[in-house]
C-alpha positions as CSV (number, residue, x, y, z in Angstrom):
1,M,1.9,19.0,39.4
2,T,4.8,17.1,38.2
3,I,5.5,15.9,34.6
4,H,6.8,12.1,34.6
5,W,8.5,12.1,31.0
6,C,9.0,8.7,30.2
7,G,11.6,7.9,27.3
8,T,14.0,9.8,25.5
9,G,14.5,7.8,22.3
10,L,14.9,9.6,18.9
11,S,11.1,11.1,18.8
12,A,11.1,12.2,22.5
13,V,14.2,15.0,23.0
14,P,12.8,18.4,21.3
15,G,9.5,18.6,23.1
16,L,11.2,17.4,26.7
17,R,14.1,19.7,26.4
18,R,11.5,22.5,25.5
19,L,9.7,21.7,28.9
20,L,13.0,21.5,31.1
21,A,14.1,25.0,29.5
22,D,11.2,26.6,30.7
23,G,11.8,25.3,34.1
24,Q,8.8,22.8,34.3
25,P,8.8,20.5,37.0
26,V,10.1,17.4,35.1
27,V,11.1,14.1,35.8
28,V,12.9,11.9,33.1
29,W,12.1,8.1,33.2
30,N,14.4,6.3,31.1
31,L,15.8,2.6,30.4
32,T,19.5,4.1,31.5
33,I,20.2,7.0,33.3
34,A,23.3,7.7,30.8
35,A,21.3,7.6,27.8
36,A,19.1,9.9,29.3
37,A,21.7,12.1,30.5
38,A,23.2,12.2,27.0
39,V,20.7,14.2,25.6
40,V,18.7,16.0,28.6
41,G,21.5,15.8,31.3
42,D,22.3,19.7,30.7
43,L,19.0,20.4,31.8
44,A,17.4,17.7,33.7
45,R,17.8,17.8,37.6
46,D,15.8,14.4,38.0
47,I,16.8,11.6,36.0
48,R,15.8,8.0,36.8
49,V,15.7,4.3,35.5
50,Y,12.8,3.5,34.1
51,E,10.5,0.7,36.6
52,T,6.6,0.5,36.6
53,E,6.9,0.2,40.5
54,A,9.2,2.8,41.1
55,L,7.1,5.4,39.0
56,S,4.2,3.8,40.7
57,A,5.6,5.2,43.9
58,A,6.6,8.6,42.5
59,L,3.0,9.5,41.2
60,C,0.9,11.8,43.1
61,P,-2.7,13.1,42.2
62,G,-2.7,15.7,39.2
63,D,0.7,14.5,38.1
64,V,1.1,14.2,34.2
65,V,2.4,11.3,32.6
66,V,4.0,11.6,29.3
67,S,4.7,8.3,27.4
68,M,7.4,8.2,24.7
69,L,7.7,4.6,25.0
70,P,6.8,1.9,22.2
71,S,2.9,2.2,21.8
72,D,2.2,-1.4,23.0
73,M,3.2,0.3,26.5
74,H,0.7,2.9,26.4
75,A,-2.2,1.1,28.0
76,G,-0.2,0.0,30.6
77,L,1.6,2.9,31.4
78,A,-2.1,4.5,31.6
79,R,-3.7,2.5,33.7
80,L,-0.7,3.2,36.1
81,A,-1.4,6.9,36.0
82,L,-5.2,6.4,36.6
83,A,-4.8,4.3,39.5
84,A,-2.7,7.3,40.8
85,R,-5.3,9.6,39.8
86,A,-2.6,11.1,37.3
87,H,-3.0,12.2,33.6
88,F,-1.6,10.7,30.7
89,V,-0.2,11.6,27.5
90,C,0.8,9.6,24.4
91,S,1.1,10.7,20.8
92,S,0.1,7.5,19.4
93,Y,-3.4,6.7,18.1
94,A,-6.1,5.7,20.9
95,T,-6.5,2.1,21.1
96,P,-9.5,0.2,22.0
97,E,-7.1,-0.7,25.3
98,L,-7.2,3.2,26.0
99,R,-10.4,3.9,25.2
100,A,-11.7,1.4,27.7
101,L,-10.3,3.4,30.1
102,D,-12.8,6.1,29.6
103,A,-15.5,5.7,32.0
104,A,-12.5,5.1,35.1
105,A,-10.8,8.0,34.0
106,R,-14.1,10.2,34.2
107,A,-14.9,8.9,37.6
108,A,-11.5,9.5,38.6
109,G,-11.3,13.2,37.2
110,V,-8.4,12.5,35.2
111,A,-7.6,12.9,31.3
112,I,-6.0,10.5,29.3
113,V,-5.1,12.1,25.9
114,A,-3.9,10.2,23.2
115,E,-2.6,11.3,19.5
116,M,-0.8,14.1,20.5
117,G,2.1,14.0,17.9
118,L,2.3,15.1,14.0
119,D,-0.3,12.0,12.5
120,P,-2.4,11.7,14.5
121,G,-1.6,15.1,16.1
122,I,-0.9,18.4,14.4
123,D,-3.0,16.8,11.3
124,H,-5.9,16.8,13.7
125,M,-5.4,20.3,14.8
126,M,-5.3,21.7,11.4
127,A,-8.6,19.5,10.3
128,H,-10.5,20.8,13.3
129,D,-9.3,24.3,12.4
130,L,-10.4,24.4,8.8
131,V,-13.6,22.7,9.7
132,A,-14.4,25.5,11.9
133,A,-13.2,28.3,9.6
134,Y,-15.5,26.7,7.2
135,R,-18.6,26.5,9.4
136,A,-17.9,30.1,10.3
137,S,-17.8,31.4,6.9
138,A,-20.3,33.2,4.6
139,A,-20.0,30.1,1.8
140,Y,-21.1,27.8,4.6
141,D,-24.6,25.8,3.4
142,A,-25.4,22.0,4.9
143,E,-25.9,21.0,1.1
144,N,-22.6,22.1,0.3
145,T,-20.5,18.7,-1.4
146,I,-17.3,18.5,1.1
147,S,-13.8,17.1,0.0
148,F,-11.5,16.4,3.0
149,T,-7.8,15.1,2.5
150,S,-4.9,14.9,5.0
151,F,-1.7,13.5,3.9
152,C,1.5,13.4,5.7
153,G,4.7,11.4,5.8
154,G,8.4,11.5,6.4
155,V,10.7,11.8,3.5
156,P,14.3,11.9,2.8
157,A,15.6,15.7,2.9
158,R,18.3,14.4,0.5
159,P,16.7,11.7,-1.7
160,N,17.9,8.5,-2.4
161,A,17.2,5.9,-5.2
162,F,15.3,4.1,-2.6
163,R,13.0,7.2,-2.3
164,Y,12.9,6.4,1.5
165,K,15.2,6.3,4.6
166,F,14.5,4.8,8.1
167,S,15.2,6.4,11.4
168,W,14.6,3.3,13.1
169,S,14.0,-0.4,12.3
170,P,11.4,-0.6,9.4
171,I,9.4,-3.3,10.9
172,G,6.8,-0.8,11.9
173,V,6.5,0.6,8.0
174,L,6.4,-2.7,6.5
175,K,3.5,-3.7,9.1
176,A,1.5,-1.0,8.2
177,L,1.6,-1.5,4.6
178,G,0.1,-4.9,5.4
179,A,-2.9,-3.1,6.9
180,P,-6.0,-2.6,5.1
181,S,-7.8,0.9,5.0
182,R,-11.2,2.7,4.4
183,S,-11.4,6.1,2.9
184,I,-14.4,8.0,0.7
185,R,-13.7,8.3,-3.0
186,H,-16.4,9.7,-5.2
187,F,-19.1,9.5,-2.6
188,A,-18.2,5.5,-2.2
189,V,-16.5,3.5,0.3
190,L,-13.1,2.6,-0.9
191,A,-11.7,-0.3,0.9
192,V,-8.0,-1.3,0.1
193,A,-6.5,-4.4,1.5
194,R,-2.9,-3.0,0.0
195,P,-2.1,0.4,0.4
196,W,0.3,0.7,-2.7
197,E,-3.2,-0.8,-4.9
198,A,-4.4,3.0,-4.2
199,I,-1.6,5.0,-5.0
200,T,-2.4,8.3,-6.5
201,R,-0.5,11.8,-7.4
202,F,-0.5,14.9,-4.9
203,D,0.2,18.2,-5.8
204,A,1.0,19.9,-2.2
205,P,0.6,23.6,-1.8
206,L,3.9,24.5,-0.6
207,P,6.0,27.4,-1.3
208,V,7.7,25.6,-4.0
209,P,5.1,23.5,-5.6
210,E,6.0,19.6,-5.0
211,T,4.4,16.4,-6.7
212,F,4.2,13.5,-4.2
213,E,2.9,10.0,-4.2
214,V,-0.2,9.5,-1.8
215,Y,-2.0,6.5,-0.6
216,P,-5.1,6.0,2.1
217,N,-3.7,4.8,5.6
218,R,-5.7,3.0,8.2
219,D,-9.5,3.6,8.6
220,S,-10.6,7.5,7.7
221,L,-14.2,6.7,8.2
222,P,-14.2,7.5,12.1
223,F,-12.5,10.6,11.5
224,I,-15.5,12.2,10.0
225,A,-17.5,12.2,13.3
226,E,-14.4,13.3,15.2
227,Y,-13.8,16.1,13.0
228,G,-17.3,17.7,13.7
229,F,-18.8,17.0,10.1
230,D,-22.8,17.1,10.2
231,P,-23.9,13.9,9.3
232,K,-26.1,16.0,6.1
233,W,-23.3,17.0,4.4
234,P,-22.8,15.1,1.4
235,V,-18.9,13.9,1.6
236,K,-17.7,13.3,-2.0
237,N,-14.2,12.7,-0.8
238,F,-12.7,11.9,2.6
239,V,-9.0,10.3,3.2
240,R,-6.4,10.7,5.6
241,G,-3.2,9.1,3.9
242,T,0.7,8.9,4.0
243,I,3.0,11.3,1.5
244,R,5.8,9.7,-0.2
245,L,8.5,10.9,-2.8
246,M,7.6,10.5,-6.3
247,G,9.0,7.5,-7.6
248,W,8.8,5.5,-4.3
249,A,6.1,2.8,-5.7
250,A,8.5,2.1,-8.3
251,A,11.8,2.0,-6.3
252,W,9.3,-0.4,-3.3
253,A,7.4,-2.7,-6.0
254,P,10.3,-5.4,-5.0
255,V,9.2,-4.9,-1.6
256,F,5.6,-5.1,-2.3
257,A,5.8,-8.5,-4.2
258,E,8.0,-9.9,-1.0
259,L,5.4,-8.6,1.4
260,E,2.4,-10.4,-0.6
261,S,4.8,-13.7,-0.6
262,L,4.9,-13.5,3.3
263,T,2.4,-16.2,4.3
264,G,2.8,-19.3,6.6
265,P,4.5,-20.2,9.9
266,G,7.6,-18.4,8.3
267,R,6.1,-15.2,8.0
268,D,7.6,-13.3,10.9
269,A,11.0,-14.4,10.1
270,R,11.1,-13.6,6.6
271,L,9.5,-10.1,7.8
272,S,12.1,-9.7,10.5
273,A,14.7,-10.5,7.9
274,L,13.4,-8.2,5.1
275,S,13.2,-5.4,7.8
276,N,16.8,-5.9,8.5
277,K,18.3,-6.2,4.7
278,L,16.1,-2.5,4.5
279,W,17.7,-1.4,7.5
280,A,21.1,-2.0,6.5
281,A,20.8,-0.6,3.1
282,N,18.5,2.7,4.0
283,A,19.0,3.9,7.4
284,Y,19.6,7.9,8.2
285,A,23.3,8.7,8.5
286,A,24.2,10.2,11.5
287,D,23.3,13.9,11.7
288,E,21.5,13.2,8.1
289,P,18.8,15.5,7.9
290,D,15.2,14.2,7.5
291,R,12.0,16.0,6.4
292,A,8.3,15.7,7.2
293,V,5.5,17.1,5.4
294,L,1.5,17.4,6.1
295,V,-0.8,19.0,4.0
296,V,-4.5,18.9,5.4
297,S,-7.2,20.4,2.9
298,F,-10.9,21.1,2.9
299,K,-13.1,22.1,0.1
300,A,-16.7,23.0,-0.1
301,E,-18.3,22.8,-3.6
302,R,-21.9,23.6,-5.0
303,E,-23.2,22.4,-8.4
304,G,-19.6,21.5,-9.2
305,R,-18.0,24.9,-8.4
306,A,-15.5,25.5,-5.4
307,V,-16.9,27.9,-3.0
308,W,-14.6,27.4,-0.2
309,H,-11.4,25.9,-0.2
310,Q,-8.6,26.5,2.1
311,S,-5.5,24.3,3.5
312,W,-3.0,23.8,6.2
313,A,0.4,23.0,4.6
314,L,3.6,22.1,6.8
315,D,7.1,21.4,5.7
316,A,10.1,20.5,8.3
317,V,13.7,19.6,7.9
318,G,15.9,18.3,10.7
319,D,18.5,20.9,12.0
320,L,20.2,21.8,15.1
321,R,17.3,21.4,17.2
322,G,16.7,17.6,16.2
323,S,15.0,15.9,13.5
324,A,12.1,17.2,11.7
325,M,9.9,14.1,13.0
326,A,11.6,14.7,16.4
327,R,10.1,18.2,17.2
328,L,6.9,17.5,15.4
329,V,5.9,14.3,17.4
330,S,7.1,15.2,21.2
331,G,6.3,19.2,20.7
332,P,2.7,18.4,20.8
333,A,3.2,15.9,23.6
334,A,4.8,18.5,25.6
335,M,1.9,21.2,24.9
336,A,-0.7,18.5,26.2
337,A,1.4,18.0,29.3
338,E,1.1,22.0,29.7
339,S,-2.3,22.2,29.1
340,L,-3.3,19.3,31.8
341,Q,-1.1,21.7,34.2
342,L,-3.7,24.0,33.5
343,R,-6.8,22.0,33.6
344,E,-7.7,22.7,29.8
345,F,-8.8,19.3,29.4
346,P,-12.0,17.8,30.2
347,A,-11.8,14.1,32.2
348,G,-12.0,10.8,30.4
349,V,-10.0,9.4,27.2
350,Q,-9.7,12.1,24.4
351,G,-7.5,13.5,21.4
352,V,-7.1,16.8,20.2
353,P,-10.0,18.9,21.2
354,A,-11.8,21.2,18.7
355,D,-11.7,24.0,21.4
356,P,-10.5,27.1,19.2
357,R,-8.6,28.6,22.0
358,L,-6.4,25.5,22.2
359,L,-5.9,24.8,18.7
360,A,-5.0,28.8,18.0
361,R,-2.2,28.4,20.7
362,W,-1.3,25.0,19.8
363,L,-0.8,26.1,16.3
364,G,1.1,28.9,16.9
365,Q,3.5,27.1,18.7
366,V,3.8,24.5,16.4
367,Q,4.7,27.1,13.7
368,P,8.3,27.8,15.0
369,L,9.3,24.0,14.6
370,A,8.6,23.7,10.9
371,Q,10.7,25.8,8.1
372,Y,7.2,26.7,6.4
373,M,3.9,26.5,7.6
374,A,0.6,28.2,6.6
375,R,-3.3,28.3,6.1
376,R,-4.0,29.0,2.3
377,D,-7.0,30.3,0.8
378,H,-7.0,28.6,-2.8
379,L,-10.1,30.5,-4.2
380,Q,-8.4,34.0,-3.2
381,V,-5.0,32.7,-4.6
382,R,-6.8,32.0,-8.1
383,R,-8.2,35.6,-7.8
384,N,-5.0,37.3,-6.9
385,T,-2.4,37.9,-9.8
386,P,0.9,35.5,-9.4
387,S,2.8,38.6,-8.1
388,S,0.5,39.2,-5.1
389,A,-0.8,35.3,-4.7
390,S,1.5,34.9,-1.7
391,S,-0.7,37.4,0.2
392,S,-3.3,35.2,0.4
393,E,-1.6,32.6,2.6
394,I,-3.4,33.4,6.3
395,S,-0.2,34.1,8.5
396,S,-2.5,35.1,11.2
397,A,-4.1,31.8,11.3
398,F,-3.0,31.5,15.0
399,S,-5.7,33.2,16.4
400,P,-9.5,33.2,16.7
401,S,-9.3,36.7,15.6
402,S,-8.3,35.7,11.9
403,R,-11.4,34.5,11.0
């Protein structure tokens, strides 16, 4: 069962290197052999020029195709894998094109696994873990009021005046800012045309408390069912959103104004020009560390009083192992490839499963990729004295027995 890893770009290398170091049978496919050899040549025995015809000819039933290529290429690669009865993994969202392959994948007995990155990916793992822990707790009651938040973002480890830096072209960030979002706030659907119209403050439960700016991202509502919420649960708040450094909204105000003015036939050219301008002024320097922050929280209340409140928090900084974003995006993709070799995914199109055994193992593998990662019981923190508060962080949360 060979792993065919496609792409060795900025976010792909740490996970690929781990598979190679572990002795997994991996073929590395890249646009140029020289670029791939520069980052994995010390470990990889088989590097090939990426061409769909060549990849198709190399695939065997049961192989795994991992796509670290641009997201608009995922569906084509998944169809290619499906034709060979091979499995498929990517770190991006499961698009309608991918989901349309579900019936064919089931019939072929192969798995098409999307959303195995940081966000989406690790955030899903944490969400499933919290929901399972709540359901198993003595505080569980179907009538409890539920609030769920999941905020993630890449931010500069060394803050700049713009309060943000780019690892690659800003065009994706700019397009995302133009996309509407839906979430739940105070029991009602909050529909926002522009993310910056719903920015709020967020106090992250990190070892050194830190306040960020956050805003809702995309459509949060489908994840209520995906995370296993009972349809009867009263949902007060539910949002999946983006984290930014404090001061980001003020620093980006001119960008927001320009995005609002982008209309008409020249829109794409102006957007490209804005992207190039931001890239020139705010790109990461060579070897400059980045930072990734993720906080997933689940709270249950009864009669206005919290009866269960836990959260996962992750804080990672780029180091000699690679950028924080690269470690946390490519790591889960590698984990999924290994799980497919072990036949731990059912056939069909899917994201992160709620299987507690997989979650425990994956969260345990994610933990070393970050400088800090813990699940915290906020009610226990309140009961503890300041000197003993740190003991409430659930350091053994990587095994089912910790629940």
